[in-house]
Every structure is written in C-alpha cells, then in structure tokens.
PAZAPA-4460 file (N, C-alpha, C; in steps of 0.05 Angstrom, whole numbers, plus 32768, in hexadecimal, padded with zeros to 4 digits):
% residues 318
    n_x    n_y    n_z   ca_x   ca_y   ca_z    c_x    c_y    c_z   seq   type   mol
   8968   87CF   854A   8961   87E7   8562   8972   87E1   857D     1      M     A
   897A   87F1   8581   8984   87E8   85A0   8974   87E3   85B8     2      R     A
   8981   87D7   85BB   8973   87CA   85D7   8969   87E5   85ED     3      A     A
   894D   87DF   85FB   894B   87F8   8609   894E   87ED   8624     4      L     A
   895F   87FE   8632   8962   87EE   8651   8953   87FE   8663     5      L     A
   8949   87F0   8677   8931   87FD   8683   8939   87F9   86A3     6      L     A
   895A   87F9   86A4   8960   87F2   86BC   895C   8804   86D5     7      A     A
   8952   881F   86D1   8947   8835   86E5   8934   882F   86F4     8      A     A
   891F   8821   86DB   8902   8821   86E4   8901   8802   86F4     9      L     A
   8910   87EA   86ED   890D   87D3   86EF   8919   87DB   870F    10      L     A
   892C   87E2   871F   8939   87DE   872D   8927   87E5   8744    11      A     A
   8928   87CF   875C   8919   87D4   876C   8918   87EA   877A    12      P     A
   88FD   87F2   8780   88F0   880C   8788   88E7   8806   87A6    13      L     A
   88F9   881B   87B1   88FC   8819   87D0   88F9   8839   87DC    14      S     A
   88EE   883D   87F3   88F1   8851   87FA   8908   8866   880C    15      L     A
   8908   8876   880B   8926   8885   8812   891C   888E   8820    16      N     A
   890A   888D   8834   8900   889D   8855   88FE   887F   8868    17      T     A
   88ED   8894   887E   88E7   887D   8892   88D8   886D   8889    18      A     A
   88D8   884B   8895   88C1   883B   8886   88A6   884B   887C    19      S     A
   888E   883E   886B   887C   8850   8868   8869   883F   887C    20      A     A
   886F   8830   8886   885C   8824   889F   885C   882C   88B9    21      G     A
   8871   883F   88C1   8877   8849   88DC   885F   8862   88DA    22      D     A
   8852   8856   88EF   8837   8863   88FC   8843   8884   88FE    23      P     A
   8828   889E   88EB   8827   88B4   88FD   882A   88BC   890B    24      L     A
   882C   88D0   891D   8833   88DC   893A   881A   88EB   893A    25      T     A
   8810   88F8   8928   87FF   8909   8929   87E1   88FC   8929    26      E     A
   87CF   8905   8936   87B4   88F8   893E   87A5   8919   8923    27      K     A
   8782   8900   891E   877A   8908   8909   8761   8915   8911    28      I     A
   8764   8927   890F   8741   893F   891A   872B   8935   890E    29      S     A
   8716   893A   890A   86F8   893B   88FE   86F4   894C   88E9    30      V     A
   86FF   8963   88EF   86FE   897B   88DE   870E   896D   88CA    31      S     A
   872E   8963   88D4   8742   895C   88C1   873F   8947   88AF    32      A     A
   872F   8936   88B1   871C   891A   88A3   870E   892A   8891    33      L     A
   86FB   893B   889D   86EA   8944   888B   86F0   895A   8878    34      L     A
   86FF   8965   8878   870A   8973   8860   8714   8968   8845    35      A     A
   8725   8955   8847   872B   8948   882B   870D   8936   8828    36      P     A
   8704   892E   8839   86E5   891E   882B   86DB   893A   8822    37      L     A
   86CF   8949   8823   86C2   8962   881F   86D0   8967   8800    38      S     A
   86E7   8964   87FC   86F5   8974   87E6   86F1   8959   87CE    39      L     A
   86E2   8947   87D1   86DF   892E   87BB   86C3   892D   87BC    40      N     A
   86B1   8936   87C5   8695   8925   87C7   868D   8925   87A9    41      T     A
   8692   8932   8795   868F   8929   877E   8698   8906   8774    42      A     A
   86A2   8900   8784   86B3   88E4   8780   869D   88CB   8789    43      L     A
   8691   88DA   87A0   867B   88C8   87B6   8662   88C2   87A9    44      L     A
   8658   88AC   87A5   8645   889D   879E   8633   8885   8797    45      G     A
   861E   887F   879C   8619   8869   8795   8600   886F   8781    46      E     A
   85F4   884E   8771   85E2   8859   875D   85C6   8868   876F    47      K     A
   85B8   8874   875F   85A2   8884   876D   8593   8872   8778    48      P     A
   8591   885C   8764   8585   8842   8776   857E   8837   8791    49      E     A
   8597   8840   8796   85A3   882F   87B1   859A   8849   87C1    50      I     A
   859E   8863   87BE   8596   8871   87D2   857A   8872   87D8    51      F     A
   8568   886E   87C0   854A   886B   87C4   853E   8857   87C9    52      C     A
   854E   8842   87CF   8548   8824   87D4   8531   8829   87F8    53      A     A
   8519   8817   87F3   8506   8812   8801   84F7   8830   8804    54      G     A
   84F0   883F   87F0   84E5   8854   87E7   84CB   883A   87D7    55      I     A
   84A9   884D   87D7   8498   8835   87CB   84A0   883F   87B2    56      A     A
   8495   8831   87A5   8495   882C   8781   848E   8844   8776    57      P     A
   847A   8851   8781   8466   8865   876F   847A   887D   877A    58      A     A
   848A   8881   8789   849B   889A   878B   84B4   8892   878E    59      Q     A
   84C4   887A   8782   84E3   8874   8776   84EE   8880   8771    60      R     A
   84D7   8882   8755   84E2   8898   8739   84F1   88A9   873C    61      L     A
   84DA   88B5   874B   84DE   88D1   8753   84F5   88DE   8761    62      A     A
   84FB   88CD   877C   8513   88C4   8785   8529   88C9   8779    63      C     A
   852A   88B1   8760   853D   88AF   875A   854C   88CD   873B    64      I     A
   8536   88D9   873F   8540   88ED   872A   8545   8903   873D    65      E     A
   853E   8905   8751   8545   8916   8769   8562   890D   876F    66      R     A
   8568   88F5   8777   8586   88E8   8782   859A   88FF   8767    67      V     A
   858B   88F6   874C   859E   88F9   8732   85A8   8912   872F    68      K     A
   8595   8928   873C   8598   8940   8733   85AF   894F   874A    69      A     A
   85B3   893E   8765   85BF   8949   8776   85DC   8946   877A    70      A     A
   85E0   895C   8786   85FF   8958   878B   8607   8944   87A1    71      A     A
   861E   8935   87AD   861F   8925   87BD   862F   8938   87D6    72      T     A
   861A   8936   87F3   8626   8941   880B   8632   8933   881B    73      E     A
   863F   8934   882B   864B   8925   8846   8635   892B   8867    74      I     A
   862F   8921   886E   8619   8929   8883   8621   8921   88A6    75      V     A
   8624   8938   88B2   8636   8933   88C5   864D   8927   88C7    76      G     A
   865A   891C   88D8   867B   8913   88DD   867E   88F8   88D9    77      Q     A
   8696   88FE   88CB   869F   88DC   88BB   86AC   88D1   88D3    78      P     A
   86AE   88BA   88D2   86BF   88A8   88EC   86D5   889B   88E2    79      E     A
   86ED   8892   88F1   86FF   8885   88E5   86F9   886C   88F4    80      I     A
   86F0   8852   88DC   86F4   883C   88E3   870C   882E   88ED    81      I     A
   871E   8835   88DF   8739   8824   88E2   874E   882C   88CD    82      E     A
   8767   8832   88E3   8784   883F   88D1   8790   8828   88D6    83      I     A
   87A2   8822   88BA   87B0   880F   88B7   87D1   880F   88A8    84      A     A
   87EA   8813   88B0   87F5   881A   88A4   87FB   8809   8886    85      P     A
   8801   8815   8877   880C   880A   8858   8828   8806   884D    86      L     A
   8829   87E6   885D   8854   87E4   8859   885A   87E8   8841    87      Q     A
   8849   87E4   8824   8858   87F2   880E   884A   8808   8801    88      R     A
   8847   8818   8815   8837   8833   8811   8852   8841   87FD    89      G     A
   8849   8854   87EC   8855   885F   87DE   886A   8852   87D3    90      A     A
   886F   883E   87CB   8885   882B   87BE   888E   882F   87AA    91      E     A
   8872   883B   8799   8878   8845   877A   8879   8852   8776    92      D     A
   8875   8875   8790   8872   888C   8786   8884   8895   8778    93      W     A
   888B   88A7   8765   8898   88B9   874E   88A8   88CC   876D    94      P     A
   8897   88D0   8782   88AA   88E4   8794   88A7   88CE   87B1    95      N     A
   88AC   88B4   87A6   88B1   88A4   87C7   88C4   88B6   87E0    96      R     A
   88DE   88BB   87D4   88F3   88C5   87E1   88E2   88DE   87F7    97      S     A
   88C9   88EE   87EC   88BF   88FC   8806   88A8   88F7   8813    98      R     A
   88A7   88DB   8813   8891   88CF   8825   889A   88BD   8831    99      I     A
   888B   88BB   884B   888A   88A4   8863   8871   88A5   886F   100      G     A
   886D   8894   8885   8859   8888   8897   883B   8887   8889   101      A     A
   8837   8875   8870   881F   8870   8862   880A   8860   8872   102      V     A
   87FD   886F   886C   87DF   8864   8881   87C4   885D   8870   103      E     A
   87B6   8850   8874   879C   884B   8869   8785   8858   8875   104      R     A
   8771   8867   8870   875D   8868   888E   8744   8861   887C   105      L     A
   8738   8853   888B   8721   8848   8883   8707   8856   8896   106      E     A
   86FC   886A   887C   86DF   887F   888F   86CA   887E   8889   107      V     A
   86B9   8877   8896   8698   8877   889A   8686   8892   8894   108      S     A
   867A   8898   8889   8666   88B4   8888   8653   88AB   8880   109      L     A
   8640   88C2   8881   862C   88BE   8875   861E   88CF   885C   110      L     A
   861D   88D2   8843   861D   88DF   8830   85F6   88E5   8825   111      M     A
   85F9   88FC   881F   85E1   8901   8819   85D8   8908   87FE   112      R     A
   85C6   8906   87F1   85B9   8909   87D3   859F   8917   87D3   113      R     A
   859C   892F   87CB   8580   8935   87D6   8573   8933   87F2   114      A     A
   8567   8923   87EC   8552   891C   880B   8557   8900   8818   115      D     A
   8572   88F1   880A   8577   88D5   8810   8595   88D3   881B   116      R     A
   8596   88C4   8836   85AC   88BC   883E   85B5   889C   883A   117      S     A
   85CF   88A1   8837   85DC   8889   882C   85FA   8882   883C   118      L     A
   85F9   886F   884F   8616   886C   885D   862F   8860   8843   119      P     A
   8643   886D   884C   865C   8867   8835   8673   8861   8847   120      K     A
   8686   884B   883C   869F   884F   8843   86B3   884F   882D   121      R     A
   86C4   885B   8833   86DA   886A   8827   86FA   8863   882E   122      V     A
   8710   8862   8823   8726   8865   882C   8732   8875   8824   123      S     A
   8746   888C   8830   8758   8897   8832   8772   8890   8836   124      L     A
   878B   88A0   882D   87AD   8896   8833   87B0   88B2   883C   125      V     A
   87BF   88AC   8851   87CF   88C3   8868   87ED   88C2   8864   126      R     A
   87F9   88D2   885A   8816   88D2   885F   8829   88E3   8869   127      F     A
   883E   88E3   886F   8851   88FE   8874   8860   8900   885F   128      E     A
   885B   891B   8857   8869   8924   883A   887F   8937   8848   129      H     A
   8898   8933   8842   88B3   8949   8844   88B2   895C   882C   130      R     A
   88A2   896C   882E   88AF   897D   8815   88BC   8998   8817   131      G     A
   88C2   89AD   8804   88D5   89B9   8805   88D1   89C9   881C   132      R     A
   88B7   89CB   8826   88B5   89DF   883C   88AD   89D4   885A   133      K     A
   88BF   89C1   885A   88BF   89AE   886C   88AC   8994   8873   134      G     A
   889E   898C   8884   8895   8972   8890   8872   8980   888A   135      K     A
   8861   896C   887C   8847   896F   8882   8839   894C   8876   136      E     A
   8828   8956   8889   880D   893D   8889   87FC   893A   886E   137      V     A
   87FA   892A   885E   87E8   8929   884A   87CE   8914   8849   138      C     A
   87B9   8917   883E   879E   8910   884B   8796   890F   881E   139      L     A
   8792   88F6   8815   878B   88EB   87F9   8771   88DB   87FA   140      F     A
   875D   88DA   87E5   8754   88C4   87DD   8763   88A8   87DD   141      P     A
   875B   888F   87E0   8769   8876   87DF   875A   8869   87C4   142      L     A
   875F   8866   87B1   8759   8850   879D   8739   885D   8796   143      A     A
   8737   887E   8786   8716   8889   8786   870C   887E   8776   144      H     A
   8718   8873   876C   86FC   8853   875D   86E6   8851   876C   145      A     A
   86F5   883F   878D   86E1   8834   879D   86CF   884A   87A9   146      Q     A
   86D4   8863   87A2   86C4   887C   87B6   86A6   886F   87A9   147      W     A
   86A4   886F   8791   8686   886B   8789   868A   884E   8776   148      S     A
   8670   8845   876E   8666   882F   8763   8672   8831   8745   149      N     A
   8682   881F   8744   869C   8826   8728   868D   8825   870F   150      E     A
   866F   8829   8713   8663   882A   86F7   8655   8845   86F4   151      E     A
   865B   8851   86FF   864D   886B   8712   8667   8881   8705   152      L     A
   865F   889C   86F4   8671   88A9   86E3   867C   88BC   8700   153      P     A
   867C   88BA   871B   8688   88C0   872C   86A7   88C0   8728   154      Q     A
   86A8   88A2   8726   86CC   88A3   871E   86D7   88B6   8712   155      R     A
   86CC   88C7   8705   86DD   88D3   86ED   86CB   88F4   86F1   156      Y     A
   86C3   88F2   870B   86BA   8911   870D   86CD   8926   870A   157      A     A
   86E4   891F   8720   86F2   8937   8724   870F   8926   872A   158      A     A
   8728   893E   8727   873F   8930   8732   873F   892A   874D   159      A     A
   8747   8918   8762   8742   8919   877D   8759   8926   878B   160      P     A
   874A   8936   8799   875D   8949   87A7   8761   8942   87C5   161      R     A
   877F   8945   87D3   877F   894C   87F2   8788   8962   87F7   162      G     A
   878E   895C   8811   879C   896D   8825   87B8   8965   8833   163      L     A
   87D0   8979   8829   87E7   8974   8834   87E6   898C   8843   164      C     A
   87F0   8986   8864   87ED   899E   8874   87CC   89B4   8877   165      G     A
   87D3   89CA   886B   87BB   89DB   8866   87AF   89DA   884A   166      T     A
   87C9   89D0   883C   87C4   89D8   881A   87B4   89C5   880C   167      R     A
   87A4   89CF   87FC   878E   89BA   87ED   8798   89BA   87C5   168      T     A
   87A4   8999   87C3   87B1   899E   87AB   87AD   897E   87A0   169      L     A
   87AE   897B   8784   87A9   895A   877F   87C9   8954   877E   170      D     A
   87C6   8941   8772   87DD   892F   877A   87F5   893E   8766   171      F     A
   87E7   8940   8746   87F8   894E   8732   8806   895F   873E   172      A     A
   87F6   8974   8750   8810   8987   875A   881B   897D   8770   173      T     A
   881A   896D   8781   8832   8963   8792   884D   8954   8785   174      L     A
   8846   8942   876D   8858   8944   875B   8867   8958   8747   175      L     A
   885D   8965   873E   8868   897C   8737   8879   8989   874C   176      A     A
   8879   8991   8761   8886   8995   8776   8890   8990   8785   177      E     A
   8895   8972   8780   88AC   895E   8798   88C2   8956   877C   178      D     A
   88B8   8956   875E   88CC   894B   874A   88D1   8967   873A   179      L     A
   88D2   897D   8749   88D8   8993   8734   88FD   899A   872F   180      Q     A
   88FC   899E   8718   891D   89A0   871A   891E   8982   870B   181      G     A
   8907   8973   8705   891B   8951   8706   8902   8943   86EF   182      K     A
   8909   892C   86E0   88F8   8924   86D4   88DF   891E   86D8   183      P     A
   88C5   8921   86C7   88AF   8915   86D7   88AB   88EF   86D7   184      G     A
   8897   88E2   86DF   8898   88CF   86E5   8894   88C0   86C8   185      P     A
   8896   88A0   86C9   8894   889B   86B3   8876   8882   86B5   186      N     A
   8868   888C   869C   884A   887B   86A3   884A   8862   868F   187      A     A
   883B   884C   86A4   8845   8832   8696   882B   882B   8695   188      I     A
   8821   881A   867D   880A   880A   867C   8812   87F0   8670   189      R     A
   880B   87E1   8679   880C   87BA   8668   87F4   87BC   8655   190      F     A
   87EF   87B6   863E   87E8   87AE   862F   87E3   87A0   8614   191      V     A
   87D5   8795   860A   87D5   8784   85F4   87EC   8785   85DA   192      S     A
   87F5   8779   85C8   8801   878B   85BA   87F3   8795   85A5   193      C     A
   87DB   8789   85A1   87C8   879B   8592   87BF   87B0   859D   194      E     A
   87C0   87B6   85AC   87BD   87CE   85BC   87CD   87E5   85B4   195      E     A
   87DE   87D8   85C2   87FF   87EE   85BC   8805   87F6   85A8   196      A     A
   87F9   87E4   858F   87FA   87F1   8576   87E1   880E   856A   197      E     A
   87D5   880B   857E   87B9   8822   857E   87C5   8838   8584   198      I     A
   87D7   882F   859C   87E4   8842   85A8   87FE   8850   8595   199      W     A
   880E   8841   8590   881C   8847   8583   8814   885F   855F   200      R     A
   8803   8858   8558   87F2   8868   8546   87E1   8879   8548   201      Q     A
   87E5   887F   8566   87DA   8892   8573   87B0   889C   856A   202      R     A
   87A9   8883   8569   878F   8887   8564   877B   8884   8573   203      D     A
   8775   88A4   857D   876A   88A1   8592   8749   8892   8596   204      V     A
   873C   8898   8571   8720   8890   8579   8727   886C   8578   205      A     A
   8740   8861   856C   8742   8844   8570   8748   8840   8595   206      G     A
   8750   884A   85A0   874B   8844   85B9   8739   884E   85CE   207      L     A
   8723   8859   85BC   8708   8858   85D2   86F5   883F   85D1   208      A     A
   86F4   883D   85EE   86E9   8824   85F4   86E6   8825   8610   209      R     A
   86C9   8820   8610   86C0   8822   8634   86BC   87FF   863A   210      A     A
   86C7   87FB   8651   86BC   87E4   865E   86B7   87E3   867A   211      G     A
   86C1   87C3   8690   86B7   87C1   869D   86C4   87E2   86B7   212      T     A
   86D5   87EB   86B2   86E4   8805   86C1   86DD   8819   86BC   213      W     A
   86D8   8818   86A2   86D1   8835   8691   86B5   883C   8690   214      N     A
   86A3   8833   8696   8686   8839   8680   867F   8857   867C   215      P     A
   8675   8857   8668   8673   8878   8663   868A   8889   865A   216      G     A
   86A3   887D   865B   86B7   8892   865C   86CE   887C   8645   217      H     A
   86CF   887C   8637   86DA   886C   8620   86F7   886B   861A   218      P     A
   86F8   888E   8626   8719   889A   8627   8727   8893   8635   219      F     A
   871D   8888   8653   8729   888B   8666   8740   8872   8666   220      A     A
   8755   8870   866D   876B   8860   866B   8781   8862   8686   221      K     A
   878E   884F   868F   8796   8851   86AB   87B7   884C   86A6   222      F     A
   87C4   8855   86B4   87E3   884C   86B3   87E5   8850   86C8   223      F     A
   8800   8840   86CC   880E   8849   86ED   882B   8854   86E5   224      F     A
   8837   8863   86FE   884D   886E   86F5   8863   886A   870C   225      L     A
   887E   885C   86FE   8892   8856   86FC   8885   8838   870E   226      D     A
   8874   882A   8700   886C   8815   870E   8869   87FC   86FF   227      S     A
   886F   87E7   86FE   886D   87CF   86ED   885E   87B6   870D   228      F     A
   8853   87C4   8710   883B   87AF   8723   8827   87A1   8715   229      A     A
   8820   87AE   86F5   8808   879C   86E5   881C   8796   86D7   230      F     A
   8839   878A   86D9   8846   8777   86C4   8837   875B   86C9   231      W     A
   8835   874E   86AC   8825   8734   86A7   8833   8726   86B7   232      R     A
   884F   8720   86BD   885B   8712   86CA   8859   870A   86EC   233      G     A
   884D   872B   86FB   8848   8722   8712   8833   8708   8722   234      E     A
   881C   8706   8710   8803   86EE   8712   8812   86D4   870F   235      G     A
   8804   86BC   8715   880A   86A6   870D   8809   869F   86F1   236      P     A
   8803   86AF   86DC   87FF   869C   86BF   8804   86B8   86B6   237      Q     A
   881B   86B8   8699   881C   86CF   868B   87FD   86DD   867E   238      A     A
   87FF   86F1   8672   87E0   86FB   866A   87EA   8708   8645   239      R     A
   87DF   86FF   8632   87EA   870B   861E   87DA   8722   861B   240      T     A
   87C9   872A   861E   87BF   8743   8623   87CC   8760   8633   241      D     A
   87DF   8750   8647   87F3   8763   8653   8815   8759   8643   242      Y     A
   8815   8755   8628   8830   8745   8620   8841   8764   8615   243      A     A
   882E   8780   8615   883F   8794   860D   883C   87A2   8621   244      C     A
   8852   87B4   861C   8851   87CC   8631   884B   87EE   8620   245      A     A
   8844   8803   862E   883F   8819   861B   884E   882A   863A   246      L     A
   8864   883B   8633   8872   8847   8641   8871   886A   8637   247      R     A
   8868   887D   864E   8868   8895   8644   887A   88A5   8651   248      I     A
   8895   88A9   864A   88AF   88AE   865A   88A7   88CA   8667   249      P     A
   88B1   88CE   8681   88BA   88EE   8684   889B   88FC   8681   250      A     A
   888D   88F8   8692   886F   8903   8688   8879   8927   8696   251      L     A
   8866   8937   8686   886E   8955   868A   885C   8962   86A4   252      P     A
   8862   8967   86B9   8851   8966   86D0   8843   897D   86CF   253      L     A
   884D   8991   86C8   883E   89A6   86BC   8821   89A8   86AC   254      R     A
   8825   8999   8698   8810   8993   8688   87FC   8977   8697   255      R     A
   880A   8966   86AB   87F3   895E   86B8   87E7   896A   86CB   256      M     A
   87F4   8983   86D5   87E6   8992   86E9   87CC   899A   86D6   257      R     A
   87D3   89A6   86BA   87BE   89B4   86AA   87A8   89A3   86A7   258      E     A
   87AA   8989   86A5   8796   8979   869B   8786   896B   86B4   259      L     A
   878E   896F   86D0   8784   8962   86E9   8772   8979   86E4   260      S     A
   8780   8993   86E8   876F   89AB   86F2   874B   89AC   86DE   261      A     A
   8759   89A4   86C3   8739   89A0   86B1   872D   8984   86B2   262      S     A
   8738   897B   86C0   8726   895A   86CA   8729   894B   86AB   263      G     A
   8741   894B   86A1   8747   8938   8683   8760   892A   868C   264      D     A
   876A   892C   869A   8779   8911   86A3   8782   891C   86C1   265      A     A
   8793   8903   86D3   8795   8908   86F0   879E   88F5   86FA   266      W     A
   87B7   88F3   8713   87BB   88EA   8720   87AC   88DF   8743   267      F     A
   87A8   88C5   8747   87A0   88C1   875C   87B1   88A3   876B   268      S     A
   87B0   88A9   8784   87BB   8890   8796   87AC   8873   8794   269      V     A
   87BB   8866   8784   87A8   8849   8787   87B4   882C   878F   270      Y     A
   879E   8820   8791   879F   8800   87A2   87A9   8806   87BF   271      D     A
   87B2   87FB   87D0   87BE   87FC   87E8   87D7   8816   87EA   272      E     A
   87D2   882E   87DA   87EA   883D   87DB   87FE   8841   87CC   273      G     A
   87FE   8821   87C0   8825   8822   87B3   8827   8833   87A0   274      R     A
   8810   8826   878B   8811   8845   8770   8805   885A   876F   275      Q     A
   8812   8867   875D   8800   887F   874F   87F8   8876   8734   276      I     A
   87D2   887B   8737   87CB   887C   8713   87CB   8894   8706   277      E     A
   87D6   8890   86F6   87CC   88A3   86E0   87B0   889A   86C9   278      L     A
   879D   889F   86C6   8786   88A9   86C6   8780   88BB   86AC   279      T     A
   8779   88B6   8693   876F   88CC   867C   8756   88BD   867E   280      S     A
   8746   88D9   8689   872C   88DA   868B   8719   88DB   8666   281      V     A
   871D   88EE   865B   8712   88FC   864A   8723   88F5   862A   282      T     A
   8710   88FB   861B   8721   88FE   85FC   873B   890C   85F7   283      R     A
   8735   8926   8605   874C   893F   860B   8761   892D   8614   284      T     A
   875B   891E   862C   8772   8919   8642   8783   8902   862F   285      G     A
   8771   88F6   8620   877D   88DF   8617   8795   88E6   85FD   286      L     A
   8782   88FC   85EE   8795   8911   85D9   87AB   8918   85EB   287      E     A
   87A6   8929   85FD   87C5   892D   8605   87DC   8918   860B   288      A     A
   87CC   8908   8619   87E8   88EC   861B   87F0   88E2   85FF   289      L     A
   87E3   88DF   85F5   87EC   88D4   85D0   87FC   88EF   85C3   290      L     A
   8802   8908   85D0   880D   8918   85C3   882A   8917   85CB   291      S     A
   8830   890D   85E4   8843   88FE   85F0   8859   88E7   85EE   292      L     A
   8873   88E8   85E7   8880   88D5   85E3   8876   88BB   85EC   293      P     A
   887C   88AA   85D2   8870   8893   85E1   8882   8878   85DB   294      L     A
   8882   8863   85F0   8893   8849   85E6   8887   8837   85E6   295      E     A
   8887   8826   85D3   8875   880C   85D5   888D   87F0   85D5   296      I     A
   8884   87DF   85E9   889C   87D0   85F0   8894   87B8   85F4   297      L     A
   889E   879D   85E5   8891   8788   85E7   88A2   8773   8606   298      D     A
   888E   8768   8614   8897   8759   8629   88AA   873D   8624   299      D     A
   88BD   8739   861D   88C3   8722   861B   88D9   8710   862D   300      V     A
   88CF   8717   8641   88D3   8700   8657   88D0   86E8   8650   301      S     A
   88E1   86CE   865B   88DB   86B9   8656   88C5   86AF   866B   302      P     A
   88B8   8697   8661   88A2   8687   8678   88B4   868B   8696   303      A     A
   88A2   868F   86A5   88A5   8687   86BA   88BB   869E   86CF   304      G     A
   88C0   86B2   86B7   88D4   86D3   86C3   88CC   86DA   86DE   305      A     A
   88DE   86DD   86F4   88D9   86ED   8700   88DB   8709   86FF   306      A     A
   88F1   871C   86EE   88E6   8733   86E7   88E8   872F   86C9   307      S     A
   88DF   874E   86BE   88D5   874C   86A2   88F2   8753   8693   308      M     A
   88F4   874D   867A   88FF   874F   8661   88E9   8762   864E   309      Q     A
   88F0   8780   864A   88E6   8790   8639   88F7   87A1   8627   310      L     A
   88E6   879E   860B   88FC   87A9   85F4   88EB   87B0   85E2   311      K     A
   88F8   87C9   85D3   88DF   87DF   85BD   88D6   87C9   85A4   312      P     A
   88BD   87CA   85A9   88B0   87C1   858C   88B3   87CF   8572   313      R     A
   88BA   87B0   8566   88C3   87BB   854E   88AB   87D1   853F   314      P     A
   88B4   87E6   852E   889F   87ED   851D   8892   87DD   850B   315      R     A
   88A0   87CD   84FD   8895   87BF   84E7   888C   87A2   84F1   316      S     A
   888D   87A5   8506   8876   8780   8513   885F   8787   8514   317      R     A
   884E   877C   8501   8838   8778   8502   8825   877A   851E   318      P     A
***
C-alpha cells in the first residue's frame, strides 16, 4: 500500500493575520456581553443539590425537584472579571486566515433556576473576524463543557452559539461561510488501535461507551479539526491508547450545519482557543460520521520522536 503523505496537515499552522494576541480596540458593553450568554443558557448549570444547599432537610427534596424542572435564567448583569489575550488562539482553526486578536473573557454571572440562585463563572472567546462582507467582532462560549458540571447533561443540551457583529450563528455556519468553495476541514481523533478497528467496521453499537467525559451520552465522541494536539508524542510518555489515528477527511460543512441545527453533532471552541472540537452527541450524529470516508492510521513514530509518522493501517492487521 502506498505511503500516505500528511505533509499538508503536518506543516506548521500559523496565522496569516495580525497576531492573535493583538488586543481588540473595541470595548464591550454589558448588553453585548449578555447577548451571547443568553443564547447559551441551556449550557449553564450545576447539580440541583448545589442550588438547594442550605435548605432544611424536610424541604430539600422538593427544592431539588423544582430546580430539576426549571430552565436556567441569567439574573441581573454579568461582570467581566478578566480579559486576557490568547497567544495561541485560532492556531489550529480551519478558518484561521480570517481570524485575529483572540481574547479570553472570564465572566461572572448569577444564574437562577426556579426560586434558587447561584453564582457562576464562565469563559467566552472574543475575536476579530474578517468575513466576505468586512470585519466584525465575534463572541462564542469557550470550552463550553466547563459551563456546566461535567456530570450534567447540559454539556450536550445544544450547539454553542455566538454573535458575529449583529448575527447569531453556530460555528458550523461560520466555517461554512469562510471555507466556501474550499475543501472542508479534516477531523482527527487519536484512539487505541482496538477502537480504530471498531470505527473501520462502522459498528455504531460497538462504539457506544459512557465514560467520565460523556456520562449518559454513550455515542458522544470528540474530534479536533486540522489539529494534532492530542498526538501521544506531545506528552512525556507515549500512550498505547493513542497509538492509532482516525481521520475523517474534508468534512462536508453543509451536512455539519444540519447536524448542528438538529443537535446531533456540532463544533465548539476548545481549550484556550487553540482548537475547534467536533462532538458527535447522539447515535444519529455518530452514524452520520460513520457514513463519511474514514482513514485509519498507525503511529509508527520512533520513541522520543519530535514529530509523528503515520501510515495507513493494513486491513489484514489484527
């Protein structure tokens, strides 16, 4: 089998814009801050027991039931605790040539469910976007899994949405606009070679697994776009559970927009703004990914390698 050359993907990824750390000159108003927060209240949350802390035992169970049945609201005005430039912001974004001045906003707010209120701190990412119709400033949730306790279903409640100028949109829409006429991004997932074989067999039931990061959502799987940040060689010790790579080349962004709208799979800004994460949320979302072309690659990098060497995994290999 011919060697698979990954030079285009392995080449250093750099911004073709002003530095991502250059500060934005525009100040942000409370109303501009409240808008993207209000778009994503489904992602906010803590355990009902935390909302009901301090209530007498006799009334606590009723409180928990009220909180469970109520949607989250934001009370009053949020407050910006910190604004910090993200020096590696947008580094691995597929549309990075259109992005500049990436910042992290740490925000304090008060959320309410039923008759109970609770303080919360969340992060937003703000960046300058150069679209086809000019410049605009965008605000999106940053690492939205951290908006709610990871044991709660809020992480999978809806696609994170943001604002670009006056437009409300999800990240699938932004990528589809920016990459119009170009190949879609590649989705990368480093896995054990055992799991890679299950992907190759397109066995959706075999992939169902609920763990620490996806309790209650066994079909949730996580990829990164055009990013090798989770290659096993980046850490101090090689990991056999990351010894193979699963690659979905040229994601069809129109289809991704449909999956995002239906809540089956979506994109979100991950970590400190460096990567875009693709999450399949439901069985339907995972089946959609399994219907796309898949490449299974072995990591054959020697011990201590500073860069990876990947080659196609032979079909006859056990």
